[in-house]
C-alpha positions as CSV (number, residue, x, y, z in Angstrom):
1,M,47.9,115.0,88.7
2,E,44.0,115.7,88.7
3,D,42.3,119.2,88.3
4,N,41.3,119.2,91.9
5,Q,45.0,119.0,92.7
6,I,46.2,121.6,90.2
7,L,43.4,123.8,91.5
8,N,44.8,123.3,95.5
9,H,48.0,124.3,94.5
10,I,46.9,127.3,92.5
11,K,44.9,128.3,95.6
12,S,47.6,127.7,97.9
13,L,49.9,129.5,95.9
14,T,47.8,132.6,95.5
15,E,47.0,132.6,99.1
16,N,51.0,133.2,99.9
17,E,51.2,135.4,97.1
18,E,48.4,137.7,98.6
19,K,50.5,137.3,102.0
20,L,53.5,138.8,100.7
21,W,51.8,141.5,98.8
22,S,49.9,142.6,102.2
23,K,53.3,143.4,103.5
24,E,54.6,147.1,103.5
25,N,58.1,146.6,102.7
26,L,59.0,143.8,100.8
27,S,62.9,142.3,100.9
28,D,64.7,141.8,97.7
29,E,64.1,137.6,98.9
30,E,60.4,138.4,99.0
31,V,60.3,140.0,95.6
32,K,62.2,137.0,94.1
33,K,59.6,134.8,95.8
34,L,56.6,136.8,94.4
35,H,58.2,136.6,90.6
36,Q,58.7,132.3,91.1
37,M,55.1,132.2,92.4
38,K,53.8,133.9,89.5
39,L,55.9,131.9,87.0
40,E,54.2,128.9,88.7
41,L,50.9,129.9,88.6
42,D,51.1,130.4,85.3
43,Q,52.5,127.0,84.8
44,Y,49.5,125.4,86.7
45,W,47.0,127.6,85.0
46,D,48.4,126.4,81.6
47,L,48.2,122.9,82.8
48,L,44.8,123.0,83.9
49,R,43.7,124.7,80.3
50,Q,45.6,122.0,78.6
51,R,43.7,119.4,80.5
52,R,40.4,120.9,80.0
53,A,40.8,121.4,76.3
54,L,42.2,117.8,75.7
55,R,38.7,116.5,77.8
56,N,36.7,118.7,75.7
57,A,38.3,117.3,72.7
58,G,37.3,114.0,74.0
59,E,41.1,113.0,74.8
60,N,42.5,112.1,77.9
61,P,43.4,115.0,79.9
62,N,46.4,113.0,81.3
63,Q,48.2,113.8,78.4
64,A,48.7,117.3,79.3
65,E,52.4,118.1,80.2
66,A,53.4,120.9,82.4
67,R,55.6,123.6,80.1
68,D,58.6,125.5,81.1
69,S,58.0,128.9,82.4
70,D,59.7,130.2,79.3
71,T,57.2,128.5,76.7
72,I,54.4,130.2,78.9
73,E,55.7,133.5,79.3
74,N,56.4,133.8,75.7
75,Y,53.3,132.3,74.4
76,E,50.8,134.3,72.0
77,G,47.3,133.0,72.1
């Protein structure tokens, strides 16, 4: 996946997230969906940061791999 594809996916997720947050009363299912979107956004931002770091280090950005949400949520950086 290229950087522009990652950014487009982040944009799409963010737009969907904003639509849900703009609602007055969220159902339990919508709250669950928001949580899933947050996790997915974190994963995509992490992937983009990995790609940029690899590129800046003169490495191949395609070596970056999506990490599971547990790894990202517990990352201390």
